[in-house]
TIKOLBA-920782 format. One line per field, with one value per residue (C-alpha): residue number from 1; x, y, z. Coordinates in steps of 0.1 Angstrom, whole numbers. Each point is the difference from the previous one (the first is absolute). Layout:
num = NUM|... .
u = X|... .
v = Y|... .
w = Z|... .
// end
This chain:
num = 1|2|3|4|5|6|7|8|9|10|11|12|13|14|15|16|17|18|19|20|21|22|23|24|25|26|27|28|29|30|31|32|33|34|35|36|37|38|39|40|41|42|43|44|45|46|47|48|49|50|51|52|53|54|55|56|57|58|59|60|61|62|63|64|65|66|67|68|69|70|71|72|73|74|75|76|77|78|79|80|81|82|83|84|85|86|87|88|89|90|91|92|93|94|95|96|97|98|99|100|101|102|103|104|105|106|107|108|109|110|111|112|113|114|115|116|117|118|119|120|121|122|123|124|125|126|127|128|129|130|131|132|133|134|135|136|137|138|139|140|141|142|143|144|145|146|147|148|149|150|151|152|153|154|155|156|157|158|159|160|161|162|163|164|165|166|167|168|169|170|171|172|173|174|175|176|177|178|179|180|181|182|183|184|185|186|187|188|189|190|191|192|193|194|195|196|197|198|199|200|201|202|203|204|205|206|207|208|209|210|211|212|213|214|215|216|217|218|219|220|221|222|223|224|225|226|227|228|229|230|231|232|233|234|235|236|237|238|239|240|241|242|243|244|245|246|247|248|249|250|251|252|253|254|255|256|257|258|259|260|261|262|263|264|265|266|267|268|269|270|271|272|273|274|275|276|277|278|279|280|281|282|283|284|285|286|287|288|289|290|291|292|293|294|295|296|297|298|299|300|301|302|303|304|305|306|307|308|309|310|311|312|313|314|315|316|317|318|319|320|321|322|323|324|325|326|327|328|329|330|331|332|333|334|335|336|337|338|339|340|341|342|343|344|345|346|347|348|349|350|351|352|353|354|355|356|357|358|359|360|361|362|363|364|365|366|367|368|369|370|371|372|373|374|375|376|377|378|379|380|381|382|383|384|385|386|387|388|389|390|391|392|393|394|395|396|397 .
u = 955|0|-14|-4|0|-10|-6|-2|21|30|15|-17|-22|-9|34|14|-29|7|36|0|-23|12|39|-14|-22|35|16|-24|3|-25|1|-9|-3|-5|-18|2|-6|30|-23|3|26|29|32|13|-23|0|37|-7|-17|17|27|-18|1|-37|-13|-6|-5|-21|-17|-38|-7|-33|-15|-13|-33|-23|19|-3|30|-14|-7|37|8|-30|15|34|-6|-14|28|22|-24|3|42|2|-28|-19|0|-17|-9|-6|8|-16|9|-16|-33|15|21|-30|-25|27|9|-33|-15|34|-10|-35|24|24|-5|25|-17|-1|3|-3|12|-16|20|-23|-34|-1|-32|5|13|-27|17|16|-17|-31|-30|-12|36|-2|-29|16|26|-21|-23|35|14|-34|-1|38|-3|-21|35|20|9|12|-4|29|-7|30|-23|-36|-13|8|-19|-28|-4|4|-29|-22|4|9|-14|22|-3|12|11|24|18|32|19|33|21|30|36|32|37|16|32|-8|2|37|13|29|-17|4|-30|8|37|-2|-22|21|-24|12|-5|-28|-24|-30|-15|-33|-4|-20|3|-23|-11|-5|-36|-35|-7|34|-9|36|-20|-16|34|14|-35|6|43|-12|-12|28|24|-17|5|39|8|34|-24|6|-25|21|-18|7|-17|-13|-30|-18|-10|39|-2|-33|10|35|-24|-24|31|7|-32|1|36|17|17|35|-17|-1|25|-13|20|-19|1|25|0|-23|9|33|-10|-28|25|8|-36|-15|-35|-21|-27|-25|-31|-6|-38|-7|20|2|30|20|39|17|-22|11|31|1|-15|34|25|-18|-14|-30|-23|-26|-27|-37|-27|5|10|19|2|-26|8|39|0|-12|-5|24|16|21|-11|-23|-35|-10|-30|6|0|15|34|-7|-8|33|20|-15|11|34|6|-11|33|21|-5|0|31|-12|-34|20|21|-31|-22|31|8|-41|4|34|-18|-27|22|13|-29|1|25|3|8|-39|-13|18|-17|-34|6|12|-36|-17|20|1|-20|-32|-8|-18|-30|-21|0|8|34|7|37|-5|-36|-18|-21|26|34|17|-3|10|26|15|-5|20|29|28|7 .
v = 1428|-39|-28|-37|-23|-31|-33|-40|-4|18|-18|12|20|13|-5|24|25|1|4|28|17|-2|11|31|11|-1|22|21|0|-14|-29|-30|-37|-28|-33|-31|-43|-19|-26|18|16|11|4|23|27|-1|3|31|18|-13|31|22|38|6|-32|-30|-36|-25|-36|-1|-39|-4|-27|2|-17|6|-15|-2|16|35|7|6|16|25|4|-4|36|14|-1|8|35|1|0|21|23|28|-11|20|-24|-37|-12|-40|-14|-33|-16|-17|31|19|-14|-1|36|13|-17|11|35|1|3|26|37|-6|3|-36|-2|-37|-11|-37|2|-22|-10|-34|4|8|-34|-21|-36|-19|14|-19|23|-1|12|29|11|2|17|25|5|0|30|16|1|11|31|17|-2|15|36|-9|-31|6|-19|-3|-1|12|-36|-4|34|-10|-34|15|25|-22|-37|2|35|14|39|20|28|-25|-12|19|-14|4|-20|-14|15|-11|5|2|-2|-37|-8|-15|-17|-20|-32|-25|-27|-12|-4|-9|-32|-10|12|21|37|4|-24|12|5|4|13|-12|19|-12|-24|-32|-1|-1|38|8|-28|-18|-31|25|10|-40|-6|27|-17|-26|20|28|-28|-11|34|4|-28|18|15|-3|14|15|-4|19|-4|-31|-11|-29|-14|-1|-38|-4|25|-21|-28|22|9|-37|-10|28|-11|32|-4|8|35|10|18|-6|31|1|25|29|41|-2|34|-9|-25|27|9|-38|0|-1|2|-3|-20|9|-26|7|-10|30|27|37|21|-29|12|-26|19|36|-12|-9|30|15|-20|6|-39|-8|-13|-24|-1|-9|28|-1|24|29|-17|21|32|-3|-23|16|-35|8|26|-1|-39|-26|-10|-41|-15|-19|-38|-3|-12|0|39|0|-17|17|35|-15|-16|33|19|-27|6|37|19|33|-9|-7|31|25|-15|-3|45|7|-26|20|33|-4|-21|35|5|-33|13|1|38|4|-25|11|37|-16|-24|33|17|-29|-11|38|21|-18|-25|23|5|-25|16|-21|1|-12|0|3|-9|-31|6|8|-17|-8|42|9|-22|11|39|-11|-10|14|13 .
w = 1779|14|-25|6|-31|7|-21|0|-31|-3|-32|-35|-11|30|18|-30|7|43|-10|-29|23|32|-14|-19|33|20|-26|0|39|15|30|-13|10|-16|17|-21|5|0|-19|-38|-5|-20|24|-30|5|38|-5|-21|27|30|15|-18|14|10|-4|29|-13|24|-6|8|-5|-22|-22|-34|9|28|31|37|4|-16|36|6|-26|12|34|-14|-25|37|16|-24|-3|37|1|-32|1|-9|-37|-29|-21|-3|-39|-8|-26|-11|15|31|15|-14|28|29|-2|-9|34|18|-12|24|29|-16|-15|-33|-36|-18|-29|-24|-30|-8|-29|-20|17|5|-9|-34|-7|-18|5|25|29|12|-4|37|10|-29|15|38|-12|-15|30|21|-26|8|37|-3|-20|24|22|-30|-5|-38|-19|-30|-30|-27|-28|-15|0|39|4|-19|16|39|-12|-22|15|35|6|22|5|-29|22|14|-33|-20|-35|7|-28|8|-7|-5|11|-33|23|4|-34|-12|-33|5|-1|-29|-2|-35|16|34|-18|-23|-31|-30|-4|-23|21|2|33|19|33|30|33|33|22|-11|15|-19|2|-27|-25|-7|-11|-26|-17|6|-24|-23|-11|-17|-26|4|-7|-28|-17|19|8|19|23|38|30|24|35|33|28|26|16|12|-36|-13|-1|-16|-27|-11|-3|-21|-22|-1|-13|-32|-2|6|26|-18|-13|40|22|33|14|39|24|-12|-7|-29|-9|-11|-22|-22|-27|-13|-6|-34|6|36|6|32|-4|36|8|24|12|12|-12|-7|1|-31|-22|8|3|-30|-15|18|-16|-33|-5|-22|26|-6|26|12|2|41|22|-12|-35|-17|13|-7|-29|-37|-22|-29|15|29|6|-8|23|-4|12|30|2|-34|-10|-35|2|16|-20|-34|10|17|-35|-20|24|1|-43|4|7|-13|22|32|-5|-7|28|24|-8|10|31|16|-10|24|26|12|14|24|19|41|1|-13|22|33|-9|2|23|26|-9|8|35|12|-22|-2|30|21|-24|-19|-34|-29|-15|-36|-8|-41|-16|11|-32|-23|11|-30|-6|32|2|-40|9|32|-21|-8|-33 .
// end
């Protein structure tokens, strides 16, 4: 089968997802083409995809925000389809690629699959109400041009059905899966940064933008340091808020307790953390959470996206209220003080993490691509009514 994976950002969670899916499908004998925009890209991911048998990589310039060049991107995609067709499936990732691919689908016979990776309408802050309303209408209109809309969490499924009014028969819940071979443990952050081997380390992984809540982690740090003065917060990621966050750290007087590690392959560093914090304001099936679970880390997150499906508070992780640095600090302090609690929660997290593997996700994705695209029956992998129970039943013993 010939598949096109098209994305505007080939970096961070979306880029990692597209890369894992592409490499996995190519190993299964599919002809996979990746079209990405050069404006938000991780060169390391492009390198992973380049030269792989069964994988073709090409640029398709797209802007993140609505832009007059969107027409050029649409024409570019149509031209690519003309040169490389016929195509069985076009799978678009995130909103800009989703819009362009679905409009192009009007002129072809390929099945159209769309993964929002968290609808922008799921946010409750930072975007004017009139823009959220417009985005909602656009998603409803484009939903009519889509064979399958892939939600990575029950919360995203419910938002699509109840808030956006999308046709449930086009919706599917597919939990993300990770490739265990991409995790390495050679790095020693403490030694690299000149820290003592017993330095308590909190990890944050994500874009430095409002969605991921790095500012909440920074605001929690003064209270954490009051209880555990040698603690450091390791931040992996880059984004447009980097300078503002550094200024916030200075105003909170925690600059010396933060390691700004920039954009780097986070999967090589999880084993350095004692606790992983994910204070997102909204999300879908966040990779950081499931990567932390897989690595057996105690994860503290907010009740957004798939968190309430995969985290049982006090069992395999912890859920704290959103926008609440004090609650985040209190839960982090409890974990840093209690090694037995960290070990027990980490063991439970690692057991559940075995469910979130790439091969399971690819099996279900192939069913979406090649088994059900011609029909309009609802396809929900797992249970959108009791996702945590279904996930735990499917987890490795």
